[in-house]
C-alpha angles and dihedrals in degrees: 000000000000089000091055093048090050089047091054092048090049091047093052090051091050091050090052095048095047094046094044092048094050092043090053089054090050091049091051091052092045106024125195115254114270112280097011114131112189090203094055112090089210089063095047095107093049090048091050090052089050091052093047090054097047114121121237090254090064091050090048091055090052091044094053094038090064094044094045090048090052091047096050093041093050091046092051090047092051093048093050095045090048118191099012093053102134100079097041093047089045089054090055092051090049092049090049091049091050088051090051093049089049089055092049090053094043096057137358119282129183113267091238088057094055096040091045093053093046088054095041102049095070090049090050089054093048090049091051091049091048093051092046092049090050090056094053113105116251111236114210116229112258116229113248113254113217 
């Protein structure tokens, strides 16, 4: 149990690091206007204009940053938690999805972005489970002794 809790904590940290790193790359490619602080309510209008003018490439970076973060975080969680990996890795995907929904509510996103992530998150989870299952050792059946 403690191993699974630690795995989830590690997975959440991995999600944060991956998403933050990729988002920083996106921000360097498409920087905020000088003096605009997205956390400052006084700059909200300027931030909204910035978002409205972002090219699709910037949105794609953000889109895949969140999904890749969830994927890597869930994979790390599953590897750490070992055999009982489904629930802990599922928790990571749920936490990542909640983070994405929080972002959608916090500021406007393109509809394709939100719909695409809702569709993609379950596939990310299934891929993680598939990869984790493929890594499990195959145990040969033992002949019955009788």
